[in-house]
Each structure stands twice: as C-alpha cells, then as structure tokens.
C-alpha positions as semicolon CSV with decimal commas, in nm:
position;residue;x (nm);y (nm);z (nm)
1;M;8,668;3,828;-1,030
2;R;8,290;3,851;-1,077
3;N;8,269;4,161;-0,858
4;I;8,555;4,332;-1,043
5;R;8,385;4,251;-1,372
6;A;8,058;4,399;-1,246
7;V;8,226;4,719;-1,120
8;V;8,401;4,779;-1,453
9;R;8,084;4,716;-1,652
10;Y;7,874;4,934;-1,422
11;F;8,118;5,219;-1,476
12;L;8,121;5,170;-1,854
13;F;7,741;5,148;-1,862
14;F;7,697;5,485;-1,688
15;V;7,968;5,650;-1,899
16;A;7,808;5,522;-2,221
17;T;7,453;5,608;-2,114
18;F;7,510;5,961;-1,988
19;G;7,784;6,033;-2,241
20;L;7,563;5,944;-2,537
21;Y;7,263;6,123;-2,387
22;S;7,467;6,438;-2,329
23;F;7,600;6,421;-2,684
24;W;7,244;6,380;-2,816
25;F;7,115;6,668;-2,603
26;V;7,379;6,917;-2,721
27;A;7,384;6,817;-3,088
28;D;7,004;6,805;-3,109
29;F;6,999;7,185;-3,116
30;F;7,193;7,184;-3,444
31;I;7,091;6,867;-3,632
32;P;6,776;6,925;-3,842
33;N;6,663;6,561;-3,875
34;K;6,557;6,501;-3,513
35;I;6,418;6,151;-3,572
36;F;6,734;6,031;-3,746
37;W;6,952;6,179;-3,472
38;R;6,744;6,024;-3,193
39;Q;6,745;5,684;-3,361
40;T;7,122;5,706;-3,417
41;I;7,192;5,770;-3,049
42;F;6,939;5,508;-2,934
43;E;7,101;5,248;-3,159
44;A;7,448;5,345;-3,035
45;W;7,331;5,306;-2,674
46;A;7,172;4,964;-2,744
47;K;7,486;4,835;-2,912
48;S;7,705;4,973;-2,633
49;F;7,493;4,781;-2,378
50;V;7,528;4,466;-2,586
51;V;7,908;4,503;-2,589
52;I;7,946;4,609;-2,225
53;S;7,726;4,330;-2,088
54;R;7,884;4,074;-2,325
55;M;7,551;3,984;-2,483
56;K;7,558;3,766;-2,790
57;I;7,256;3,793;-3,020
58;E;7,128;3,502;-3,227
59;V;6,867;3,602;-3,484
60;I;6,628;3,351;-3,640
61;G;6,397;3,450;-3,924
62;R;6,363;3,771;-4,120
63;V;6,404;4,101;-3,937
64;P;6,121;4,345;-4,026
65;Q;6,219;4,676;-4,180
66;A;6,078;5,006;-4,054
67;P;5,805;5,113;-4,044
68;F;5,663;4,814;-3,858
69;F;5,454;4,735;-3,550
70;L;5,608;4,442;-3,363
71;V;5,490;4,242;-3,061
72;S;5,725;4,039;-2,841
73;N;5,721;3,852;-2,514
74;H;5,901;4,027;-2,228
75;L;6,166;3,881;-1,997
76;S;6,389;4,166;-1,886
77;Y;6,511;4,521;-1,952
78;T;6,775;4,347;-2,166
79;D;6,499;4,286;-2,425
80;V;6,520;4,654;-2,518
81;P;6,888;4,669;-2,621
82;A;6,870;4,319;-2,772
83;L;6,578;4,408;-2,999
84;R;6,698;4,762;-3,069
85;A;7,040;4,634;-3,174
86;V;6,878;4,449;-3,467
87;L;6,566;4,666;-3,527
88;K;6,522;5,036;-3,592
89;G;6,234;5,143;-3,372
90;V;6,095;5,284;-3,049
91;F;5,920;5,111;-2,761
92;V;5,583;5,133;-2,594
93;A;5,651;5,149;-2,219
94;K;5,438;5,137;-1,907
95;G;5,356;5,479;-1,769
96;E;5,537;5,420;-1,437
97;I;5,876;5,438;-1,610
98;E;5,818;5,801;-1,702
99;S;5,842;5,894;-1,331
100;W;6,176;5,718;-1,276
101;F;6,453;5,956;-1,173
102;L;6,666;6,053;-1,478
103;A;6,588;5,726;-1,654
104;G;6,232;5,837;-1,724
105;K;6,347;6,151;-1,905
106;I;6,610;5,963;-2,104
107;V;6,361;5,697;-2,212
108;R;6,108;5,964;-2,311
109;D;6,365;6,161;-2,509
110;M;6,464;5,845;-2,697
111;G;6,111;5,827;-2,836
112;A;5,933;5,588;-2,598
113;I;5,553;5,598;-2,602
114;F;5,419;5,576;-2,248
115;I;5,080;5,421;-2,177
116;N;4,880;5,425;-1,855
117;R;4,750;5,070;-1,835
118;Q;4,508;5,159;-1,553
119;N;4,335;5,424;-1,764
120;R;4,158;5,295;-2,074
121;R;4,109;5,653;-2,192
122;D;4,487;5,675;-2,237
123;I;4,485;5,400;-2,500
124;P;4,355;5,618;-2,789
125;R;4,623;5,880;-2,713
126;A;4,897;5,614;-2,717
127;G;4,751;5,466;-3,036
128;A;4,768;5,806;-3,205
129;K;5,134;5,838;-3,100
130;I;5,209;5,494;-3,244
131;I;5,046;5,586;-3,575
132;E;5,248;5,910;-3,577
133;R;5,572;5,713;-3,532
134;L;5,476;5,471;-3,809
135;N;5,389;5,758;-4,042
136;N;5,733;5,905;-3,969
137;G;5,891;5,581;-4,092
138;E;5,982;5,437;-3,751
139;G;5,920;5,091;-3,614
140;V;5,725;5,046;-3,289
141;I;5,779;4,758;-3,045
142;V;5,537;4,658;-2,769
143;F;5,535;4,396;-2,492
144;P;5,164;4,309;-2,446
145;E;5,226;4,083;-2,144
146;G;5,260;4,413;-1,959
147;T;5,542;4,289;-1,735
148;S;5,870;4,100;-1,752
149;T;5,849;3,731;-1,658
150;I;6,050;3,438;-1,525
151;G;6,059;3,280;-1,869
152;E;5,865;2,959;-1,811
153;K;5,595;3,051;-2,063
154;V;5,444;3,346;-2,246
155;L;5,179;3,515;-2,031
156;P;4,839;3,605;-2,184
157;F;4,847;3,927;-2,384
158;N;4,657;4,238;-2,280
159;S;4,446;4,302;-2,590
160;S;4,415;4,673;-2,508
161;F;4,772;4,717;-2,635
162;L;4,643;4,604;-2,975
163;E;4,318;4,799;-2,991
164;F;4,439;5,062;-3,237
165;A;4,604;4,796;-3,457
166;A;4,275;4,608;-3,481
167;Q;4,080;4,926;-3,555
168;I;4,291;5,014;-3,860
169;N;4,361;4,650;-3,955
170;L;4,735;4,708;-3,918
171;P;4,966;4,412;-3,994
172;V;5,144;4,312;-3,672
173;S;5,489;4,151;-3,682
174;Y;5,600;3,934;-3,393
175;A;5,906;3,782;-3,228
176;A;5,989;3,547;-2,942
177;I;6,290;3,630;-2,726
178;S;6,476;3,393;-2,494
179;Y;6,812;3,381;-2,316
180;R;7,076;3,127;-2,223
181;T;7,401;3,139;-2,027
182;P;7,715;2,928;-2,067
183;T;7,785;2,619;-1,859
184;G;7,927;2,715;-1,521
185;E;7,745;3,049;-1,509
186;P;7,420;3,124;-1,318
187;T;7,113;3,032;-1,522
188;A;6,938;3,295;-1,733
189;V;6,638;3,267;-1,499
190;E;6,859;3,376;-1,209
191;S;7,071;3,638;-1,382
192;V;6,894;3,775;-1,692
193;C;6,517;3,749;-1,645
194;W;6,393;4,028;-1,418
195;W;6,098;3,880;-1,230
196;D;6,181;3,902;-0,860
197;E;6,191;4,190;-0,611
198;K;6,539;4,314;-0,701
199;S;6,562;4,678;-0,800
200;F;6,696;4,764;-1,144
201;G;7,035;4,855;-0,996
202;E;7,059;4,532;-0,796
203;H;6,961;4,316;-1,091
204;L;7,202;4,494;-1,323
205;W;7,482;4,415;-1,077
206;Y;7,409;4,042;-1,103
207;L;7,378;4,061;-1,482
208;F;7,714;4,234;-1,511
209;Q;7,878;3,952;-1,316
210;L;7,812;3,709;-1,601
211;K;8,101;3,623;-1,827
212;E;7,861;3,638;-2,121
213;Y;7,506;3,542;-2,221
214;T;7,304;3,493;-2,538
215;A;6,977;3,649;-2,651
216;V;6,787;3,440;-2,906
217;I;6,534;3,638;-3,111
218;N;6,303;3,434;-3,333
219;F;6,102;3,649;-3,576
220;G;5,771;3,540;-3,723
221;D;5,740;3,462;-4,092
222;E;5,446;3,686;-4,182
223;P;5,265;3,973;-4,002
224;I;4,918;3,905;-3,862
225;H;4,615;4,132;-3,880
226;N;4,263;4,104;-3,745
227;A;3,988;4,358;-3,686
228;D;3,903;4,201;-3,348
229;R;4,165;4,295;-3,089
230;K;4,095;3,994;-2,867
231;I;4,132;3,750;-3,154
232;L;4,443;3,935;-3,269
233;A;4,591;3,907;-2,918
234;R;4,518;3,532;-2,904
235;E;4,666;3,470;-3,248
236;L;4,984;3,660;-3,166
237;H;5,013;3,485;-2,829
238;Q;4,983;3,146;-2,998
239;K;5,240;3,230;-3,266
240;I;5,492;3,366;-3,017
241;S;5,435;3,073;-2,779
242;E;5,513;2,832;-3,062
243;K;5,848;3,003;-3,123
244;F;5,933;3,069;-2,758
245;V;6,204;2,858;-2,594
246;P;6,154;2,846;-2,214
247;V;6,442;2,999;-2,021
248;I;6,644;2,759;-1,805
C-alpha cells in the first residue's frame, strides 16, 4: 500500500510541477504583472505539494504580511512549500541549486535569490537582490543555518546571510518550523527531515509513503533589528531556538 501511495503521489507531483511551470511559461508572455503571475503560480505549486503529500500545517503566532524579511530554521525541502503556503514570498537558496537539472531553472524562474556561500563578494549582490524584492512588495525567506538538519536543535546561524539586513537596520521576522508524524508511521526524523545521504528523488519517495504528516510553524511576536550582523544572528538564533520543538 505504501509503495502504491508513493507512485501515485510521485506522478501527481510531476504533473503539478511541470504543468504549472508550463502554464506560467506560456502565460508569462501575455500577463503584464510578472511578479503577481510568478507569485500566483508559486503559491499554487506550494499548495499542490501540501495536498499531494498530505501535509497538514499548524500555524502559531501572527503571519507577517509582505514585504517582510523572515529567517527560519531548516529541516527539509518541505519547509519551502510549508512556508510558502502561508506566506507570500521568495526564498534565498544556496548557489548549488541553480545548477540542478531542470529544477534549478524552475527555482530561479520562481524568483529564488541564489547566493554563493563560498564567495563573500557574492553577498552584496544577493543583498541588493533581496532589497529589490522587498521594494517590489515581496517577502523574502532565508535559512541561515545554510543546510537542512536532523531536527535535534537549531544549528548556529551564518551571520553573512544577515549582513545586508544589519547594514540597513532592517527589521527581521522569524519562525521556527518542526514536523511530526502520526502514531504507526515512520518518525519525522526518518521520513521528513532531509539530513542523510539520500538524493532528493530517494527522499521524496520515502516522504510520499507517509499517510500524512504535520508541519508546525511558530512565528515570532515582533521583528528584530540590530546594526551588528553577528549580534543579530545570535539574537535570531536564540529566539528561534526558544520556539523550536525538536523533531522526534
């Protein structure tokens, strides 16, 4: 039964992903408001993933309204559809994703801002792109841990992700995300968090075998700002750690 469930969901996932992307690509030639159209398709894709994978979303706190700059911990690729289903925004992604076959182009066309973490000179360029998105009325979401984790704790934040925010004293919203699975299903550590050596395709197969799972998103009460990026990173890490529920 689990394998049949995974096959059906895999098929629906690819139909939804490439169907929506193709629709966006064709209609983009005719629709004048490119940002609105891109955000509409991105939101439709996120919500389709939520439905197909049988993700339930539990929201705690007040959801920020665009434009916003939001920081979150990072557990899996599922963080993207979970957050995008309740927020209107784009994501800051590691530069390696841009080179992924097909996926890299789709992610780029959906407004992602890529950053080369090994090249500090790329940070000002990414910061300028983030400011451009904010000025266009969009939200921007970043995962300053720099990698997805097993969900035991929140890893230290890379303060370079926050350099531009500190420079312009930008208020930074924050959220803690966690997952749980029902009794009788594999734990969220095993099936949702993407921390081991499985490829994306392999991990997605295991995720799609789940009957259902729940994403819990706990938003902070008030944005934080600080002109020192290292202090800002520590404050955000502390706030998110306080709200984070370890994955079991």
